[in-house]
C-alpha positions in Angstrom: -56.7 0.9 -58.6 -57.3 -2.2 -60.7 -55.9 -5.6 -59.6 -53.5 -5.4 -62.6 -52.1 -2.1 -61.6 -51.7 -3.3 -58.0 -49.7 -6.3 -59.1 -47.4 -4.1 -61.2 -46.8 -1.8 -58.3 -45.8 -4.6 -56.0 -43.5 -6.1 -58.5 -41.8 -2.7 -59.1 -41.3 -2.2 -55.3 -39.9 -5.7 -55.0 -37.4 -5.2 -57.7 -36.3 -1.9 -56.1 -35.8 -3.7 -52.8 -33.8 -6.4 -54.4 -31.6 -3.9 -56.2 -30.9 -2.1 -52.9 -29.9 -5.3 -51.2 -27.6 -6.2 -54.0 -25.9 -2.8 -53.8 -25.4 -3.2 -50.0 -23.9 -6.7 -50.5 -21.5 -5.4 -53.2 -20.4 -2.6 -50.9 -19.8 -5.0 -48.0 -17.7 -7.3 -50.3 -15.7 -4.3 -51.6 -15.0 -3.2 -48.0 -13.9 -6.7 -47.1 -11.6 -6.9 -50.1 -10.1 -3.5 -49.3 -9.5 -4.4 -45.7 -8.0 -7.8 -46.7 -5.6 -6.0 -49.1 -4.6 -3.5 -46.4 -3.9 -6.4 -44.0 -1.7 -8.1 -46.6 0.2 -4.9 -47.2 0.7 -4.3 -43.4 1.8 -7.9 -43.0 4.4 -7.5 -45.8 5.7 -4.2 -44.2 6.0 -5.9 -40.8 7.8 -8.8 -42.3 10.3 -6.4 -44.0 10.9 -4.5 -40.8 11.6 -7.7 -38.9 13.9 -9.0 -41.6 15.7 -5.6 -41.6 16.1 -5.6 -37.8 17.5 -9.1 -37.8 19.9 -8.2 -40.6 21.1 -5.2 -38.7 21.5 -7.1 -35.4 23.6 -9.7 -37.2 25.8 -7.2 -38.9 26.2 -5.2 -35.7 27.2 -8.3 -33.8 29.9 -9.0 -36.4 31.1 -5.5 -36.2 31.4 -5.7 -32.4 33.8 -8.7 -32.8 36.4 -6.3 -34.3 35.9 -3.9 -31.4 36.5 -6.8 -28.9 39.7 -7.8 -30.6 40.9 -4.1 -30.6 39.9 -3.7 -26.9 41.9 -6.8 -25.9 44.9 -5.2 -27.6 44.3 -2.0 -25.7 44.2 -3.9 -22.4 47.5 -5.7 -23.2 49.2 -2.4 -24.1 48.0 -0.6 -21.0 49.0 -3.3 -18.5 52.5 -3.6 -20.1 55.1 -2.0 -17.9 52.7 -1.1 -15.1 50.7 1.5 -17.1 47.3 0.1 -16.0 46.7 2.9 -13.5 47.0 5.5 -16.2 43.8 6.6 -18.0 43.5 7.2 -21.8 40.8 9.8 -22.4 37.6 8.3 -23.9 39.2 4.9 -24.4 40.6 3.4 -21.2 39.3 4.0 -17.7 41.5 2.6 -14.9 38.8 3.0 -12.3 35.1 2.1 -12.3 32.9 5.0 -13.2 30.3 5.2 -10.4 28.3 7.8 -12.3 26.3 6.4 -15.2 23.9 7.8 -17.7 20.4 6.7 -18.5 21.7 3.7 -20.5 24.0 2.6 -17.6 27.1 3.7 -19.5 30.1 5.5 -17.9 29.1 9.1 -17.7 32.7 10.3 -17.9 32.9 9.1 -21.5 32.3 11.6 -24.3 31.2 9.4 -27.1 31.7 12.1 -29.8 35.4 11.9 -28.9 35.8 8.2 -28.7 37.9 6.8 -31.6 35.7 5.4 -34.4 36.4 2.7 -37.1 34.3 1.0 -39.7 33.6 -2.7 -39.9 36.9 -3.2 -41.7 39.0 -1.4 -39.1 39.5 1.8 -41.1 39.4 5.0 -39.0 36.3 7.2 -39.4 36.7 10.9 -38.7 33.0 11.5 -38.2 31.2 8.6 -36.5 27.8 10.3 -36.9 28.1 10.6 -40.7 26.3 7.8 -42.5 27.9 6.3 -45.6 26.0 3.1 -45.7 28.6 1.4 -43.5 28.8 0.4 -39.8 30.8 2.5 -37.4 32.2 1.0 -34.2 33.4 2.6 -30.9 34.4 1.1 -27.7 35.7 2.0 -24.2 37.5 -0.3 -21.7 36.7 0.2 -18.0 38.8 -1.6 -15.4 36.7 -2.8 -12.5 38.8 -1.2 -9.7 37.5 1.3 -7.1 40.9 2.9 -6.5 44.3 2.4 -8.1 46.0 -0.7 -6.7 49.7 -1.2 -5.9 50.9 -3.7 -8.4 53.5 -5.2 -6.1 50.9 -6.1 -3.5 48.5 -8.8 -4.5 46.4 -8.3 -1.4 45.9 -4.6 -2.3 44.9 -5.6 -5.8 42.3 -8.0 -4.5 40.9 -5.4 -2.0 40.5 -2.7 -4.7 39.5 -4.5 -7.8 37.2 -7.2 -9.1 39.0 -10.3 -10.1 38.4 -13.9 -11.2 38.7 -16.3 -8.2 41.8 -18.4 -8.6 44.0 -20.1 -6.0 47.0 -19.9 -8.4 46.8 -16.1 -8.8 49.7 -15.0 -6.6 51.0 -12.0 -8.5 49.8 -9.0 -10.4 50.7 -10.8 -13.7 48.7 -14.0 -12.8 45.6 -12.5 -11.3 42.7 -12.0 -13.7 41.3 -8.5 -13.2 37.9 -7.8 -14.7 37.7 -5.3 -17.5 34.3 -4.1 -18.9 34.2 -3.4 -22.6 31.4 -1.2 -23.8 30.8 -1.2 -27.5 28.7 1.1 -29.6 27.8 0.1 -33.2 26.1 2.6 -35.5 24.6 1.5 -38.8 22.6 2.7 -41.8 19.5 4.9 -41.4 20.4 6.0 -37.9 20.4 2.5 -36.4 22.4 1.9 -33.2 23.1 -1.0 -30.9 25.2 -1.4 -27.7 27.2 -4.4 -26.5 28.9 -5.1 -23.3 31.4 -7.8 -22.3 33.4 -8.6 -19.2 36.9 -10.0 -19.8 39.7 -11.0 -17.6 43.3 -9.8 -17.9 46.4 -9.2 -15.7 46.9 -6.2 -13.6 50.3 -5.7 -15.1 53.0 -7.5 -17.0 
């Protein structure tokens, strides 16, 4: 092979090597651009999920406020005239439920039978049916182990949890503890639970 042909062969091989390197670099750049785009999409999706969760939590908390107002009305109605020892199925428990489910909720409550309202207080016949709204349920549980005698303040203190107070000398002035369990159901199968402990009289 002549020197001229040898130089041509070397140049051709060099050009092929350079072309191969350029192709590899282009492929690497394309992969990096693709991965960067996927990361941006994933970050946007995550941001939307977080924003949606925060929005639901805020709306659920607002809906639970209505349940608390209604629960306080239930307590006031139950204690009036000494009816605090009488249960209302799936709404008012006069005794602490010692059996709880996996969520720590009273096991005696059948939530499919608990009254349900929307965020405006309008009754909802099927709480599981989604209509783009929020559905609220609640149960009141009086923190008593056994039914107390309302005329005996000592008996009330022995059988029920109450707020410590030196001035609580009667069933009307003592502050018994009532647990309010609230369930809020929202769009797309979302659900959140709230719990509050409030104080109220044993009877009025």
